[in-house]
C-alpha atoms as an extended CHARMM CRD file, in Angstrom:
* protein
*
       187  EXT
         1         1  MET       CA             43.1240000000      129.8340000000      176.5720000000  PROA      1               0.0000000000
         2         2  GLY       CA             40.5820000000      127.8930000000      176.1530000000  PROA      2               0.0000000000
         3         3  GLN       CA             36.7810000000      128.2650000000      174.6380000000  PROA      3               0.0000000000
         4         4  THR       CA             36.3310000000      130.2150000000      171.8700000000  PROA      4               0.0000000000
         5         5  ASP       CA             35.5840000000      134.3330000000      172.5900000000  PROA      5               0.0000000000
         6         6  SER       CA             32.3100000000      133.9000000000      170.9390000000  PROA      6               0.0000000000
         7         7  ASP       CA             30.8110000000      131.9120000000      173.6370000000  PROA      7               0.0000000000
         8         8  THR       CA             32.7160000000      134.0230000000      176.1480000000  PROA      8               0.0000000000
         9         9  THR       CA             31.4250000000      137.0750000000      174.6400000000  PROA      9               0.0000000000
        10        10  VAL       CA             27.8050000000      135.3760000000      174.6860000000  PROA      10              0.0000000000
        11        11  LEU       CA             28.1860000000      135.2590000000      178.5250000000  PROA      11              0.0000000000
        12        12  LEU       CA             29.9470000000      137.9180000000      179.1810000000  PROA      12              0.0000000000
        13        13  ALA       CA             26.7480000000      139.8500000000      177.9950000000  PROA      13              0.0000000000
        14        14  GLN       CA             24.1500000000      137.7420000000      179.7310000000  PROA      14              0.0000000000
        15        15  TRP       CA             26.3900000000      138.2660000000      182.9220000000  PROA      15              0.0000000000
        16        16  ASN       CA             26.4530000000      141.6270000000      182.5040000000  PROA      16              0.0000000000
        17        17  ASP       CA             22.1910000000      141.8490000000      182.2720000000  PROA      17              0.0000000000
        18        18  GLY       CA             22.0060000000      140.4030000000      185.4950000000  PROA      18              0.0000000000
        19        19  SER       CA             22.0540000000      136.2450000000      184.8710000000  PROA      19              0.0000000000
        20        20  ALA       CA             24.0600000000      134.8660000000      187.9910000000  PROA      20              0.0000000000
        21        21  ALA       CA             23.7660000000      131.4920000000      185.8630000000  PROA      21              0.0000000000
        22        22  ALA       CA             26.3410000000      132.9950000000      183.0340000000  PROA      22              0.0000000000
        23        23  GLY       CA             28.2220000000      134.0080000000      185.8390000000  PROA      23              0.0000000000
        24        24  ASP       CA             28.2750000000      130.1980000000      187.4290000000  PROA      24              0.0000000000
        25        25  ALA       CA             29.5470000000      128.8970000000      184.1400000000  PROA      25              0.0000000000
        26        26  LEU       CA             32.1310000000      131.7630000000      183.6370000000  PROA      26              0.0000000000
        27        27  LEU       CA             33.7140000000      130.8900000000      186.7210000000  PROA      27              0.0000000000
        28        28  LYS       CA             32.9820000000      127.2290000000      185.8110000000  PROA      28              0.0000000000
        29        29  ARG       CA             34.2370000000      128.0660000000      182.7240000000  PROA      29              0.0000000000
        30        30  PHE       CA             37.5080000000      129.5680000000      183.5990000000  PROA      30              0.0000000000
        31        31  TYR       CA             38.2630000000      128.7280000000      187.2500000000  PROA      31              0.0000000000
        32        32  ASP       CA             40.9950000000      126.0050000000      186.6980000000  PROA      32              0.0000000000
        33        33  GLU       CA             42.5880000000      128.1410000000      183.9210000000  PROA      33              0.0000000000
        34        34  LEU       CA             42.8230000000      130.8740000000      186.9550000000  PROA      34              0.0000000000
        35        35  ARG       CA             44.4460000000      128.3270000000      189.2290000000  PROA      35              0.0000000000
        36        36  LYS       CA             46.4760000000      127.1090000000      186.7560000000  PROA      36              0.0000000000
        37        37  LEU       CA             47.6800000000      131.1970000000      186.3800000000  PROA      37              0.0000000000
        38        38  ALA       CA             47.5330000000      131.7930000000      189.9800000000  PROA      38              0.0000000000
        39        39  ALA       CA             49.6290000000      128.3850000000      190.6170000000  PROA      39              0.0000000000
        40        40  ALA       CA             52.4950000000      129.6930000000      188.2240000000  PROA      40              0.0000000000
        41        41  GLN       CA             52.1900000000      132.6400000000      189.8890000000  PROA      41              0.0000000000
        42        42  LEU       CA             52.6260000000      131.5850000000      193.5580000000  PROA      42              0.0000000000
        43        43  GLY       CA             55.1380000000      129.0580000000      192.4810000000  PROA      43              0.0000000000
        44        44  ARG       CA             57.5690000000      132.5220000000      191.8490000000  PROA      44              0.0000000000
        45        45  GLU       CA             60.0060000000      132.8540000000      195.0930000000  PROA      45              0.0000000000
        46        46  TRP       CA             57.6570000000      134.5800000000      197.1620000000  PROA      46              0.0000000000
        47        47  GLY       CA             58.8130000000      135.5180000000      201.1640000000  PROA      47              0.0000000000
        48        48  GLY       CA             56.4670000000      133.7380000000      203.2370000000  PROA      48              0.0000000000
        49        49  LYS       CA             54.2340000000      132.0450000000      201.1820000000  PROA      49              0.0000000000
        50        50  THR       CA             51.0540000000      132.0920000000      202.9770000000  PROA      50              0.0000000000
        51        51  LEU       CA             48.7700000000      132.4560000000      200.1040000000  PROA      51              0.0000000000
        52        52  GLN       CA             47.0810000000      129.5090000000      198.0480000000  PROA      52              0.0000000000
        53        53  ALA       CA             46.4650000000      129.6920000000      194.2480000000  PROA      53              0.0000000000
        54        54  THR       CA             42.8350000000      128.5650000000      195.5860000000  PROA      54              0.0000000000
        55        55  GLU       CA             42.8790000000      131.4090000000      197.3510000000  PROA      55              0.0000000000
        56        56  LEU       CA             44.0200000000      133.8640000000      194.9560000000  PROA      56              0.0000000000
        57        57  VAL       CA             41.6130000000      132.6960000000      192.7700000000  PROA      57              0.0000000000
        58        58  HSD       CA             38.6230000000      133.2850000000      194.8680000000  PROA      58              0.0000000000
        59        59  GLU       CA             40.3230000000      136.5720000000      195.8490000000  PROA      59              0.0000000000
        60        60  ALA       CA             40.8020000000      138.2840000000      193.0340000000  PROA      60              0.0000000000
        61        61  TRP       CA             36.6900000000      136.6520000000      191.7160000000  PROA      61              0.0000000000
        62        62  PHE       CA             35.3880000000      138.5280000000      194.7700000000  PROA      62              0.0000000000
        63        63  ARG       CA             37.4680000000      141.4800000000      193.7660000000  PROA      63              0.0000000000
        64        64  LEU       CA             35.8530000000      141.1950000000      189.7200000000  PROA      64              0.0000000000
        65        65  CYS       CA             32.4000000000      140.3820000000      191.3200000000  PROA      65              0.0000000000
        66        66  GLY       CA             32.1680000000      142.3120000000      194.3640000000  PROA      66              0.0000000000
        67        67  ASP       CA             29.3780000000      143.9170000000      195.4840000000  PROA      67              0.0000000000
        68        68  GLN       CA             27.9260000000      144.9060000000      192.0610000000  PROA      68              0.0000000000
        69        69  GLN       CA             27.0630000000      143.9740000000      189.1000000000  PROA      69              0.0000000000
        70        70  PRO       CA             30.5270000000      143.0110000000      187.0710000000  PROA      70              0.0000000000
        71        71  SER       CA             30.8390000000      144.4510000000      183.0280000000  PROA      71              0.0000000000
        72        72  PHE       CA             33.1350000000      143.1800000000      180.8620000000  PROA      72              0.0000000000
        73        73  ALA       CA             33.1590000000      143.5110000000      177.1060000000  PROA      73              0.0000000000
        74        74  ASN       CA             34.9860000000      140.6510000000      176.0480000000  PROA      74              0.0000000000
        75        75  ARG       CA             37.4090000000      137.6940000000      176.9750000000  PROA      75              0.0000000000
        76        76  ARG       CA             40.2230000000      140.3300000000      176.7090000000  PROA      76              0.0000000000
        77        77  HSD       CA             38.5630000000      142.4460000000      179.3320000000  PROA      77              0.0000000000
        78        78  PHE       CA             38.0260000000      139.8860000000      181.4090000000  PROA      78              0.0000000000
        79        79  PHE       CA             41.5110000000      138.4450000000      181.6850000000  PROA      79              0.0000000000
        80        80  GLY       CA             42.8190000000      142.3220000000      182.1560000000  PROA      80              0.0000000000
        81        81  SER       CA             40.4880000000      142.3700000000      185.0130000000  PROA      81              0.0000000000
        82        82  ALA       CA             41.9340000000      139.2880000000      186.3850000000  PROA      82              0.0000000000
        83        83  ALA       CA             45.1620000000      140.1470000000      186.3630000000  PROA      83              0.0000000000
        84        84  ARG       CA             44.7030000000      143.5040000000      188.1080000000  PROA      84              0.0000000000
        85        85  ALA       CA             42.6220000000      141.3850000000      190.8330000000  PROA      85              0.0000000000
        86        86  MET       CA             45.3520000000      138.9730000000      191.3800000000  PROA      86              0.0000000000
        87        87  ARG       CA             47.4690000000      142.1940000000      191.1060000000  PROA      87              0.0000000000
        88        88  GLN       CA             45.8520000000      143.9340000000      193.9960000000  PROA      88              0.0000000000
        89        89  ALA       CA             45.1420000000      140.5460000000      195.9390000000  PROA      89              0.0000000000
        90        90  LEU       CA             48.9790000000      140.2680000000      196.0670000000  PROA      90              0.0000000000
        91        91  ILE       CA             49.7260000000      143.8330000000      196.9070000000  PROA      91              0.0000000000
        92        92  ASP       CA             46.9870000000      144.1150000000      199.4700000000  PROA      92              0.0000000000
        93        93  ARG       CA             48.4580000000      140.6380000000      201.2480000000  PROA      93              0.0000000000
        94        94  ALA       CA             51.7380000000      142.1290000000      201.4120000000  PROA      94              0.0000000000
        95        95  ARG       CA             50.5960000000      145.4210000000      203.0610000000  PROA      95              0.0000000000
        96        96  GLY       CA             49.1360000000      143.7630000000      205.6250000000  PROA      96              0.0000000000
        97        97  ARG       CA             52.2150000000      141.6020000000      206.5300000000  PROA      97              0.0000000000
        98        98  GLN       CA             53.8790000000      144.9860000000      206.4160000000  PROA      98              0.0000000000
        99        99  ALA       CA             51.6070000000      146.4520000000      208.3400000000  PROA      99              0.0000000000
       100       100  GLU       CA             51.3670000000      143.4350000000      211.0360000000  PROA      100             0.0000000000
       101       101  LYS       CA             55.5920000000      143.9490000000      210.9010000000  PROA      101             0.0000000000
       102       102  ARG       CA             54.5180000000      147.3170000000      212.4930000000  PROA      102             0.0000000000
       103       103  GLY       CA             56.9300000000      148.9280000000      209.8320000000  PROA      103             0.0000000000
       104       104  GLY       CA             58.7670000000      146.0310000000      209.4220000000  PROA      104             0.0000000000
       105       105  SER       CA             60.6830000000      144.4770000000      206.0590000000  PROA      105             0.0000000000
       106       106  ALA       CA             58.4260000000      144.4210000000      203.3380000000  PROA      106             0.0000000000
       107       107  GLU       CA             57.7760000000      141.4990000000      201.5020000000  PROA      107             0.0000000000
       108       108  LYS       CA             61.2280000000      141.5160000000      198.8460000000  PROA      108             0.0000000000
       109       109  ILE       CA             61.6770000000      139.5210000000      195.6570000000  PROA      109             0.0000000000
       110       110  GLN       CA             63.8630000000      139.6840000000      192.7120000000  PROA      110             0.0000000000
       111       111  LEU       CA             63.7180000000      142.0090000000      190.5820000000  PROA      111             0.0000000000
       112       112  ASP       CA             64.8910000000      139.8880000000      188.0790000000  PROA      112             0.0000000000
       113       113  GLU       CA             62.4830000000      136.8640000000      188.9730000000  PROA      113             0.0000000000
       114       114  ILE       CA             59.7070000000      139.6080000000      188.0360000000  PROA      114             0.0000000000
       115       115  LEU       CA             61.5330000000      140.7740000000      184.8660000000  PROA      115             0.0000000000
       116       116  GLU       CA             63.9790000000      138.0160000000      183.4450000000  PROA      116             0.0000000000
       117       117  LEU       CA             66.8460000000      140.8640000000      184.1620000000  PROA      117             0.0000000000
       118       118  SER       CA             69.9700000000      138.9370000000      185.9250000000  PROA      118             0.0000000000
       119       119  GLY       CA             71.9460000000      141.2900000000      188.5960000000  PROA      119             0.0000000000
       120       120  ASN       CA             69.4950000000      143.0430000000      190.1530000000  PROA      120             0.0000000000
       121       121  PRO       CA             68.6860000000      144.1590000000      193.5120000000  PROA      121             0.0000000000
       122       122  ASP       CA             65.8490000000      142.8390000000      195.7580000000  PROA      122             0.0000000000
       123       123  VAL       CA             63.3080000000      144.5230000000      195.4030000000  PROA      123             0.0000000000
       124       124  ASP       CA             59.9910000000      145.4740000000      198.0570000000  PROA      124             0.0000000000
       125       125  LEU       CA             56.3830000000      144.4140000000      196.1770000000  PROA      125             0.0000000000
       126       126  LEU       CA             55.0960000000      147.7030000000      197.3510000000  PROA      126             0.0000000000
       127       127  GLU       CA             57.9340000000      149.3330000000      195.5210000000  PROA      127             0.0000000000
       128       128  LEU       CA             57.2850000000      147.5640000000      192.6750000000  PROA      128             0.0000000000
       129       129  ASP       CA             53.7850000000      148.4380000000      192.9330000000  PROA      129             0.0000000000
       130       130  ASN       CA             54.1370000000      152.1170000000      192.7360000000  PROA      130             0.0000000000
       131       131  ALA       CA             56.3300000000      151.9930000000      189.8140000000  PROA      131             0.0000000000
       132       132  LEU       CA             53.3990000000      150.3130000000      188.2680000000  PROA      132             0.0000000000
       133       133  ARG       CA             51.3060000000      153.3650000000      188.8250000000  PROA      133             0.0000000000
       134       134  GLN       CA             53.7510000000      155.4460000000      188.0810000000  PROA      134             0.0000000000
       135       135  LEU       CA             54.2660000000      153.8730000000      184.5060000000  PROA      135             0.0000000000
       136       136  GLU       CA             50.2330000000      153.8960000000      183.8400000000  PROA      136             0.0000000000
       137       137  LEU       CA             50.5260000000      157.5130000000      184.0570000000  PROA      137             0.0000000000
       138       138  LEU       CA             52.7180000000      156.8770000000      180.6010000000  PROA      138             0.0000000000
       139       139  ASP       CA             51.9180000000      154.1620000000      179.0810000000  PROA      139             0.0000000000
       140       140  GLU       CA             48.4890000000      152.0950000000      180.3210000000  PROA      140             0.0000000000
       141       141  ARG       CA             49.4770000000      149.2230000000      177.8220000000  PROA      141             0.0000000000
       142       142  GLN       CA             52.4850000000      148.5350000000      178.8940000000  PROA      142             0.0000000000
       143       143  VAL       CA             51.2120000000      148.2290000000      182.8020000000  PROA      143             0.0000000000
       144       144  GLN       CA             48.5260000000      145.5220000000      181.1650000000  PROA      144             0.0000000000
       145       145  ILE       CA             51.5420000000      143.9710000000      180.0040000000  PROA      145             0.0000000000
       146       146  VAL       CA             53.0840000000      143.1930000000      183.2510000000  PROA      146             0.0000000000
       147       147  GLU       CA             50.0060000000      142.1190000000      185.1980000000  PROA      147             0.0000000000
       148       148  LEU       CA             49.6570000000      139.7380000000      182.1200000000  PROA      148             0.0000000000
       149       149  ARG       CA             53.0650000000      138.6580000000      182.0790000000  PROA      149             0.0000000000
       150       150  TYR       CA             53.6750000000      138.5110000000      185.3080000000  PROA      150             0.0000000000
       151       151  PHE       CA             50.1200000000      138.6040000000      187.8070000000  PROA      151             0.0000000000
       152       152  LEU       CA             48.8220000000      135.6660000000      185.4890000000  PROA      152             0.0000000000
       153       153  GLY       CA             52.4320000000      134.4840000000      184.0570000000  PROA      153             0.0000000000
       154       154  LEU       CA             51.1700000000      134.5070000000      180.4000000000  PROA      154             0.0000000000
       155       155  SER       CA             53.8360000000      133.7900000000      177.7210000000  PROA      155             0.0000000000
       156       156  ILE       CA             54.3930000000      136.6160000000      175.1260000000  PROA      156             0.0000000000
       157       157  GLU       CA             51.7180000000      134.9410000000      172.7340000000  PROA      157             0.0000000000
       158       158  GLN       CA             49.3710000000      134.6600000000      175.5850000000  PROA      158             0.0000000000
       159       159  THR       CA             49.3150000000      138.3140000000      176.4830000000  PROA      159             0.0000000000
       160       160  GLY       CA             49.0170000000      138.8610000000      172.4440000000  PROA      160             0.0000000000
       161       161  GLU       CA             45.9190000000      137.0970000000      172.1850000000  PROA      161             0.0000000000
       162       162  ALA       CA             44.7090000000      138.2490000000      175.4760000000  PROA      162             0.0000000000
       163       163  LEU       CA             45.2950000000      142.2960000000      174.9250000000  PROA      163             0.0000000000
       164       164  GLY       CA             44.6490000000      141.3300000000      170.4670000000  PROA      164             0.0000000000
       165       165  LEU       CA             48.1490000000      142.9170000000      169.8420000000  PROA      165             0.0000000000
       166       166  HSD       CA             50.3120000000      140.6660000000      167.8550000000  PROA      166             0.0000000000
       167       167  PRO       CA             53.5140000000      139.0360000000      169.3900000000  PROA      167             0.0000000000
       168       168  SER       CA             56.0630000000      141.4410000000      168.3900000000  PROA      168             0.0000000000
       169       169  THR       CA             54.4110000000      144.4590000000      169.5390000000  PROA      169             0.0000000000
       170       170  VAL       CA             53.9150000000      142.5900000000      173.1720000000  PROA      170             0.0000000000
       171       171  ASN       CA             57.7100000000      142.0880000000      172.9790000000  PROA      171             0.0000000000
       172       172  ARG       CA             58.3410000000      145.3400000000      172.2780000000  PROA      172             0.0000000000
       173       173  GLN       CA             55.9610000000      146.5720000000      174.8030000000  PROA      173             0.0000000000
       174       174  TRP       CA             57.1050000000      143.9140000000      177.5730000000  PROA      174             0.0000000000
       175       175  GLU       CA             60.9800000000      144.8270000000      176.6900000000  PROA      175             0.0000000000
       176       176  SER       CA             60.0780000000      148.7570000000      177.0400000000  PROA      176             0.0000000000
       177       177  ALA       CA             57.9710000000      148.1310000000      180.3830000000  PROA      177             0.0000000000
       178       178  ARG       CA             60.8200000000      146.1030000000      181.4380000000  PROA      178             0.0000000000
       179       179  ALA       CA             63.8800000000      148.6910000000      180.6810000000  PROA      179             0.0000000000
       180       180  TRP       CA             61.9510000000      151.5520000000      182.4500000000  PROA      180             0.0000000000
       181       181  LEU       CA             61.2490000000      149.0460000000      185.7230000000  PROA      181             0.0000000000
       182       182  LEU       CA             64.5090000000      148.6320000000      185.9990000000  PROA      182             0.0000000000
       183       183  ARG       CA             65.8600000000      152.3950000000      185.9220000000  PROA      183             0.0000000000
       184       184  THR       CA             62.9530000000      152.9660000000      187.8740000000  PROA      184             0.0000000000
       185       185  LEU       CA             63.2320000000      150.6970000000      190.8500000000  PROA      185             0.0000000000
       186       186  SER       CA             67.4100000000      150.7940000000      190.5230000000  PROA      186             0.0000000000
       187       187  PRO       CA             69.0600000000      152.1820000000      194.1030000000  PROA      187             0.0000000000
C-alpha cells in the first residue's frame, strides 16, 4: 500500500493539528492508490454505472474531510475510514436512484460477486447495507473486513496489513462474515 506507516502517521498528526499542507500531501500520496481501488470497485457489475472512479474518490475524500477537521490516528484508521466513505457514497447513490424511480427496483448486485459465493440470488445494494449494519452490532471487525475487501477491493494480505491482523485471522473473519451475510440475505 505504498508509503511507510511512520511517514503517514507524521502527516496525519500534522493534518489533525490543522495543517492544510499535510492534508494536501496526504491526498497527493494516496490519490492514485484510492483511485485504483475505486476503479477496481466500480469495475464490478453494477447496474447503471453512473459513477466514475475519480468521482468516487472525490466523494469519499469529501466525506472524510467534510466541514470538520479530520482526525485519523494512523494509516490503518485512514484506510478504514476511506472504505466506509466509499461504501456510504455507493449506498447513497443507490438510494438516490431508487428514490428517482419512486420506489422502482433498486440496484441489484450478484451476491456471489461480492462474497465469492456461487449460486446465490441477486441482492439489493441497500439490503446489503442493512445486513452490514446488523453484522456491525455483532462484530464490527467483520464489517471492517468486508468494507476493505469489497468496497476498497483489498486482498486478504492487504486487509491484514490495513487492520494490523495476520492474514489467517482476516481470512477466518472474512469466511465468517460471508457465511453470515449469505444466511441473512438469502430468501
